[in-house]
KEVO-566657 format. One record per residue (C-alpha): x, y, z. Coordinates in pm, 1 decimal, decimal comma. Each point is the difference from the previous one (the first is absolute). Example, Ala and Ser with C-alpha at 12.3 -4.5 7.8 and 13.67 -1.06 7.14 Angstrom:
BEGIN
<<1230,0; -450,0; 780,0>> <<137,0; 344,0; -66,0>> 
//
This chain:
BEGIN
<<23280,6; 18810,3; -3267,1>> <<285,4; 241,6; 72,9>> <<228,5; 74,4; -301,1>> <<333,8; 165,1; 139,1>> <<142,4; 276,6; -215,2>> <<354,4; 55,9; 18,0>> <<21,6; 381,0; -75,3>> <<251,3; 149,0; -200,4>> <<223,6; 289,7; 52,4>> <<-138,1; 231,6; -259,4>> <<-67,9; -49,3; -361,4>> <<254,6; -274,7; -44,4>> <<39,5; -200,1; -320,1>> <<31,5; -351,3; -134,8>> <<-23,0; -130,4; -342,5>> <<-59,8; -339,2; -127,9>> <<80,5; -54,7; -396,5>> <<-110,2; -327,5; -162,9>> <<242,3; -64,2; -300,0>> <<-4,9; -233,4; -291,2>> <<271,0; -240,4; -96,8>> <<7,2; 9,4; -378,9>> <<200,0; -230,0; -239,1>> <<193,2; 230,1; -228,7>> <<-8,4; -218,7; -294,5>> <<-372,4; -120,7; 7,0>> <<-134,8; 326,5; 178,9>> <<-220,7; -232,2; 205,8>> <<8,7; -32,3; 364,5>> <<261,5; -232,8; 163,8>> <<-99,1; -203,5; 322,5>> <<330,5; 72,3; 175,5>> <<-104,3; 161,9; 313,8>> <<113,6; -274,9; 207,1>> <<381,3; 11,7; -132,9>> <<21,7; 376,6; 3,0>> <<-76,4; -3,5; 361,3>> <<223,7; -295,1; 83,3>> <<287,0; 228,4; -193,8>> <<-71,6; 303,1; 228,0>> <<-31,6; -141,8; 344,9>> <<116,8; 320,1; 148,6>> <<-309,0; 181,8; -122,5>> <<-236,9; -325,3; 27,7>> <<81,8; -162,7; 335,7>> <<69,3; 302,7; 218,6>> <<-221,8; 81,4; 302,5>> <<-166,5; 264,7; -203,8>> <<41,9; -124,8; -380,7>> <<19,0; 251,9; -262,9>> <<-80,9; -264,0; -273,6>> <<-297,0; -255,6; 24,1>> <<-186,0; -244,8; -191,0>> <<-358,4; 104,3; -134,8>> <<-303,5; -248,0; -96,1>> <<198,7; -109,1; -338,0>> <<349,2; -112,1; -64,9>> <<11,4; 269,2; -279,0>> <<2,0; 278,4; 251,9>> <<177,2; 135,9; 267,0>> <<-64,4; 275,4; 249,3>> <<235,5; 241,5; 137,6>> <<-71,5; 188,2; 309,4>> <<154,3; 327,7; 133,5>> <<120,6; 58,3; 369,4>> <<-212,4; 269,9; 220,2>> <<89,4; 314,2; -212,9>> <<-99,4; 373,8; 63,8>> <<0,8; 153,4; -352,1>> <<-112,9; -102,4; -336,4>> <<369,0; 36,1; -111,4>> <<139,8; -218,5; 269,6>> <<-260,0; -291,5; -102,5>> <<116,7; 58,5; -373,5>> <<350,3; -37,8; 112,7>> <<-73,8; -299,6; 212,7>> <<-165,2; -175,2; -294,7>> <<282,8; 108,1; -233,8>> <<258,3; -163,0; 199,3>> <<-196,8; -339,5; 20,6>> <<-65,4; -19,1; -356,4>> <<376,2; 71,7; -60,7>> <<91,2; -298,4; 191,5>> <<-281,3; -229,4; -164,0>> <<104,0; 108,6; -352,9>> <<365,3; -134,3; 73,0>> <<-165,1; -337,8; 53,7>> <<-283,3; -10,6; -268,8>> <<194,7; 171,4; -273,9>> <<262,1; -286,2; -64,7>> <<-295,4; -258,5; 13,9>> <<-151,3; 165,0; -315,7>> <<-295,5; 150,0; 213,2>> <<-139,4; 345,2; -5,4>> <<-195,9; 196,2; 267,9>> <<-293,0; 199,9; -92,2>> <<-334,5; 87,2; 141,3>> <<-349,0; 42,3; -133,2>> <<-330,3; -113,4; 140,7>> <<-16,0; -300,8; -219,2>> <<257,8; -132,2; -238,3>> <<-112,6; 67,1; -367,8>> <<60,1; -336,3; -134,4>> <<53,0; -279,0; 256,4>> <<-304,2; -233,2; 93,1>> <<-88,0; -11,4; 350,2>> <<-53,5; -388,1; -55,8>> <<375,5; -28,9; -15,9>> <<56,1; 137,1; 319,8>> <<152,2; -203,8; 288,3>> <<-82,9; 94,5; 363,8>> <<256,1; 104,3; 252,3>> <<93,8; -250,7; 277,0>> <<-186,7; 154,8; 271,6>> <<-256,2; -135,5; 249,9>> <<-220,2; 294,5; 7,4>> <<2,3; 34,5; -379,9>> <<-94,6; -392,2; -22,3>> <<-282,9; 67,1; 244,5>> <<-117,3; 293,6; -222,9>> <<-24,2; -206,8; -324,3>> <<-163,4; -286,2; 184,5>> <<-265,5; 243,2; 110,3>> <<-33,9; 233,1; -292,5>> <<76,6; -255,0; -282,4>> <<-45,5; 156,7; -350,4>> <<-16,1; 369,9; 150,0>> <<339,5; -83,4; 146,1>> <<160,6; -196,8; -263,6>> <<-2,8; 321,1; -250,3>> <<117,5; 244,5; 221,1>> <<309,5; 47,0; -197,0>> <<8,5; 367,8; 76,6>> <<206,6; 273,4; 121,6>> <<-34,4; 317,0; 185,8>> <<142,1; 242,3; 263,6>> <<-101,0; 56,2; 334,5>> <<85,1; 319,8; 217,7>> <<-26,9; -1,9; 376,7>> <<-34,2; 339,6; 167,9>> <<45,3; 40,2; 372,4>> <<-269,2; 146,2; 213,5>> <<45,2; 105,9; 371,5>> <<-339,4; -57,5; 144,5>> <<-223,0; -300,9; -47,6>> <<-301,7; 232,8; 12,8>> <<99,1; 155,4; -323,3>> <<35,9; -323,0; -205,1>> <<-355,5; -72,4; -104,7>> <<-99,6; 370,3; -81,6>> <<321,5; 17,4; -220,1>> <<-69,6; -322,4; -176,0>> <<-360,9; 145,8; -82,0>> <<146,6; 322,9; -127,8>> <<261,4; -183,1; -205,0>> <<-277,0; -222,3; -175,2>> <<-101,6; 318,6; -218,1>> <<370,0; -47,1; -141,3>> <<-12,9; -342,7; -136,1>> <<-63,3; 114,4; -361,8>> <<298,0; 241,7; 40,3>> <<202,3; -283,4; 133,1>> <<-81,0; -248,4; -266,2>> <<-14,8; 229,5; -305,2>> <<356,5; 132,6; 61,2>> <<127,0; -350,2; 40,2>> <<-237,3; -236,1; -242,8>> <<258,2; -223,8; -166,7>> <<-207,9; -279,1; -98,6>> <<-180,9; 30,0; -328,3>> <<120,9; -335,5; -112,6>> <<-101,1; -354,0; 120,3>> <<122,1; -297,8; -146,8>> <<94,4; 161,8; -329,5>> <<-302,2; 192,7; -49,9>> <<-114,7; 367,3; 57,6>> <<-285,8; -15,3; 270,8>> <<-123,6; 336,6; -94,1>> <<68,7; 102,4; 376,9>> <<274,4; 226,3; 120,5>> <<54,5; -264,4; 294,2>> <<-82,2; -351,9; -41,1>> <<174,5; -49,1; 312,8>> <<-274,1; 186,7; 210,8>> <<-263,8; -269,2; -129,5>> <<210,6; -312,6; 49,6>> <<127,7; 88,9; 353,0>> <<-326,6; 176,0; 106,5>> <<-179,2; -322,2; -74,6>> <<111,8; -142,1; 335,6>> <<-279,8; -3,0; 245,3>> <<185,2; 233,1; 269,3>> <<171,0; 246,3; -272,4>> <<-130,8; 305,1; -123,4>> <<-115,7; 321,0; 104,2>> <<30,2; 50,0; 394,2>> <<-312,6; -33,2; 201,6>> <<-96,5; 375,3; 122,9>> <<-5,2; -40,4; 361,1>> <<-75,4; 242,9; 294,5>> <<302,0; -36,3; 201,9>> <<241,8; -244,9; 138,7>> <<-247,7; -193,3; 225,7>> <<-219,1; -76,1; -292,7>> <<318,5; -120,6; -197,9>> <<87,8; -228,5; 304,3>> <<-361,3; -126,1; 5,2>> <<-34,0; -70,3; -388,5>> <<352,9; -200,8; 12,0>> <<-133,0; -193,5; 294,8>> <<-331,2; -59,0; -184,1>> <<196,3; -111,1; -326,7>> <<222,4; -249,8; 213,3>> <<-310,0; -129,0; 198,9>> <<-164,0; -88,9; -322,0>> <<313,5; -169,8; -150,8>> <<71,5; 259,4; -265,9>> <<337,6; 73,7; 96,6>> <<227,5; -188,8; 242,4>> <<207,8; 340,3; 69,8>> <<-43,7; 352,4; -107,4>> <<270,4; 7,4; -223,7>> <<-209,0; -199,2; -241,9>> <<-201,4; 341,1; -51,0>> <<159,4; 102,9; -319,6>> <<-195,6; 349,1; -24,5>> <<141,1; 256,9; -258,2>> <<64,5; 207,3; 311,3>> <<19,9; -157,7; 323,4>> <<128,7; 46,4; 363,4>> <<311,7; -200,0; 91,3>> <<-6,6; -28,8; 379,7>> <<319,8; -160,8; 51,7>> <<206,2; 247,5; -213,4>> <<-204,8; 299,7; 130,8>> <<-89,8; 104,5; -346,2>> <<-238,1; 45,4; -261,0>> <<79,6; -216,7; -291,6>> <<-111,8; 135,9; -338,8>> <<-16,0; -307,0; -228,6>> <<-185,8; 134,8; -312,0>> <<312,8; 73,7; -216,8>> <<30,2; -231,5; -300,6>> <<371,5; -133,0; -60,5>> <<223,3; 296,9; -66,9>> <<253,3; -8,1; -282,8>> <<252,9; 267,0; 137,9>> <<153,2; 81,5; 343,4>> <<-73,1; 378,8; -63,8>> <<-398,8; -93,7; -26,0>> <<49,8; -217,2; 332,9>> <<136,4; 315,1; 162,2>> <<-287,0; 212,5; -169,0>> <<-263,9; -208,5; 203,8>> <<191,3; -48,8; 288,4>> <<-6,2; 393,9; 16,4>> <<-354,1; 17,2; -83,9>> <<-101,2; -236,6; 284,4>> <<210,6; 166,6; 255,5>> <<-159,1; 333,8; -97,5>> <<-345,2; -87,6; 40,9>> <<44,4; -184,7; 310,2>> <<195,1; 274,1; 146,2>> <<-251,1; 251,4; -126,2>> <<-297,3; -190,9; 157,8>> <<187,8; -44,4; 332,9>> <<52,0; 360,9; 25,8>> <<-367,0; 77,7; -67,3>> <<-114,3; -232,8; 287,5>> <<243,4; 174,0; 213,8>> <<-163,8; 316,0; -64,4>> <<-353,0; -139,2; 44,8>> <<-95,4; -54,0; -336,4>> <<-250,5; -263,2; -98,1>> <<154,3; -212,1; -321,3>> <<-219,3; -71,3; -290,2>> <<-132,8; -308,6; -20,5>> <<-130,9; -97,2; -358,8>> <<-301,5; -198,9; -46,8>> <<81,5; -381,9; -79,4>> <<-178,7; 22,9; -348,8>> <<208,2; 266,9; -109,6>> <<324,3; -163,1; 115,8>> <<-91,3; -302,4; -175,3>> <<-91,0; 153,3; -325,6>> <<275,1; 233,2; -11,6>> <<230,4; -315,8; 43,4>> <<-175,0; -168,7; -282,5>> <<46,0; 306,5; -211,0>> <<381,0; 36,2; 55,9>> <<22,8; -379,4; -50,7>> <<-147,7; 34,2; -363,9>> <<94,0; 340,3; -110,0>> <<305,7; 62,4; 198,4>> <<113,2; 380,9; -36,7>> <<-286,8; 62,5; -221,8>> <<-274,0; -71,8; 272,2>> <<-262,6; 251,4; 71,9>> <<-50,0; -39,9; 391,9>> <<-268,2; 63,7; 222,4>> <<74,2; 264,0; 252,2>> <<-287,3; 25,2; 224,9>> <<-318,2; -224,6; 103,0>> <<-201,6; 193,4; -226,6>> <<165,0; -122,7; -305,4>> <<213,5; 306,4; -95,9>> <<302,1; -117,4; -225,1>> <<330,6; 155,6; -103,3>> <<268,8; -148,8; -222,0>> <<263,0; -201,8; 197,4>> <<293,9; 192,6; -156,8>> <<-132,5; 331,6; 130,3>> <<-56,5; -140,6; 352,6>> <<353,0; -126,4; -16,9>> <<147,2; 356,5; -69,7>> <<-199,1; 164,0; 235,0>> <<102,7; -291,0; 273,2>> <<378,1; 84,6; -100,4>> <<-44,3; 369,9; 86,3>> <<-200,1; -72,3; 319,7>> <<290,9; -232,1; 123,3>> <<270,6; 220,5; -87,6>> <<67,0; 176,9; 331,0>> <<-30,0; -338,5; 184,0>> <<256,6; -156,6; -239,2>> <<234,4; 271,0; 60,0>> <<-6,3; -36,5; 398,0>> <<30,9; -374,8; -40,5>> <<293,5; 56,1; -259,8>> <<-176,0; -219,9; -295,3>> <<-82,9; 296,8; -247,0>> <<215,8; -137,8; -255,0>> <<-151,4; -351,0; 39,1>> <<-347,9; 143,1; -22,4>> <<65,6; 212,6; -287,8>> <<48,7; -345,8; -207,4>> <<-371,6; -2,4; -18,9>> <<1,8; 294,0; -242,1>> <<253,5; -199,9; -220,0>> <<-244,7; -292,7; -7,3>> <<-285,0; 225,9; -89,5>> <<226,8; 149,3; -279,6>> <<173,0; -349,7; -121,5>> <<-259,8; -267,9; 61,3>> <<-96,4; -216,0; 288,7>> <<194,3; -332,8; -64,7>> <<-310,5; -179,5; -156,9>> <<2,9; 309,6; -250,5>> <<345,6; -50,8; -75,1>> <<-41,0; -367,1; -57,6>> <<-293,6; 47,9; -230,0>> <<190,9; 274,1; -202,8>> <<263,0; -251,7; -92,0>> <<-259,7; -217,3; -157,1>> <<-187,3; 296,4; -163,1>> <<335,4; 96,3; -166,9>> <<69,5; -337,1; -145,7>> <<170,9; -208,8; 285,0>> <<-82,9; -334,4; 165,3>> <<-60,5; -114,1; 345,2>> <<351,0; -136,2; -20,0>> <<92,8; 365,8; -62,0>> <<-219,1; 106,2; 310,7>> <<192,6; -258,0; 227,2>> <<335,8; 133,9; -136,7>> <<-127,0; 367,8; 91,7>> <<-102,6; -101,5; 350,9>> <<352,5; -167,5; 48,2>> <<180,7; 303,4; -106,7>> <<-234,3; 245,4; 195,2>> <<68,5; -195,8; 324,4>> <<392,4; -36,2; -88,4>> <<62,4; 374,5; -114,1>> <<-285,4; 177,8; 223,4>> <<-155,9; 167,1; -284,8>> <<-309,9; 33,4; -213,1>> <<-19,0; -210,5; -328,2>> <<-276,7; 82,4; -226,6>> <<-79,8; 145,5; -322,0>> <<-327,9; 188,1; -32,6>> <<-336,6; -42,0; 144,2>> <<-339,7; 153,4; -45,3>> <<-195,7; 133,6; 273,2>> <<-378,4; -6,2; 4,9>> <<-50,5; 366,1; -143,1>> <<191,3; -114,1; -325,4>> <<332,6; 162,6; 92,8>> <<308,6; -183,9; -27,3>> <<286,5; 24,3; 233,1>> <<365,3; -93,0; -118,4>> <<217,5; -134,9; 309,0>> <<356,7; -4,3; -25,2>> <<223,0; -279,0; 116,4>> 
//
C-alpha cells in the first residue's frame, strides 16, 4: 500500500492543545464543549477550524495555523485562548490543562457528538469510556519522506524527556496514583497507542500499515496513536508524548524542543550520518520510568543497561540543542526547560500543594491560575536526593 507523504517546507510547526472546561464553583469538569463551539463559529466552523471537539464534552482542542517558530505558535494559541475566554468566563467556566483532572470522575463524562468518536467507543468500550485525559501534540514539518522513519526512531529515545518535563497527572478520580503521569497509562492502554514501532524505512511503514488494515486492526492510519508518529497528510512528525501542559510558556518549551530535535536529526541525515535507533526494550523501560518517577527517573542510556539520572540528561540536552535553537529563533522557549528543572514539573508543583497542607481543590485552583496567568504556582518540592526546591509564583 503506497502512502503519499506531503513534504513540508522545512521544520514548520503546528500545535494541538487539549483544554479542560472547569466549573469555577465546583471545580469539576463541565460538559460544555458543544455550547462553547456553538458560541464561536468563526473558530469552530471555518475551513481550517482552530477550535474543535475532542472525545469528551468536558474538553476542547485548539489548533494553530502552520507556524515557523515556537514564538509564532505561542502567539497563535494566545490569540485563540483570548477569544475563548471571552465566551467561557461569563458562563462561570475556566480553562485549564493537566493530563487528568484531579477530582472529576471519568464515569460522569459525556461523549462528544461525533461519529468517529462513537465508533471508537463502540469498538474500545471501557478503554474509551475512561479516556478523560488531556494532552499536547506538536507537529514538526519534514522535507523528505525518506527521513521520517529514521527521525521517528531517533525521537523514541526522548520519550522519557518529553513525558517527565510535562507529566501533570498524578491524580485520578481524587486519588494520588503514585505515578507522575496516570494519563500515560490510561491513554496508552489503547491497542494502537504507545511507543512507536521501530521500523527500517518508509516502505516498511507502508507494509506495516497495510498489514494492520488487512487484519482489521485499523480502518485508517490515523487510528495509530503512537507517542511519536508520521503524519503523511500534513507532512510532519507528530510528537504525542506530552501530558496535558498547564502553561503557555511550557507549550512553547515543548514546541521548541520538538523542532530542535527534528531539525538536528534532519541536518545529520543531510551530512550522511546514520541516526541512532534505540533498542525497543530500552524505549519501553524508559517510558515506564518517566511515567512512574517523572523527573526523578533514572533512565537507561544504552542497550547494555548503563543508566543516568534523567535530570542530568535534560541539562545536557539543553546545552546540546542551544546552537540549533539559536538558528531556529527559539532559544528563549527552549530555556524554559531550565525553569522546569528548577521550579518543578507540573506533577511536582501539584504534589507540593498537598504536601504544604492544601487540597485537591487547591490544586485545581492552582492549575486554573497557571493557565490564566501563564506562570508556575507551587510551594516547595523535594527531589529524590533529598534536596528541597522552592518555586516562586
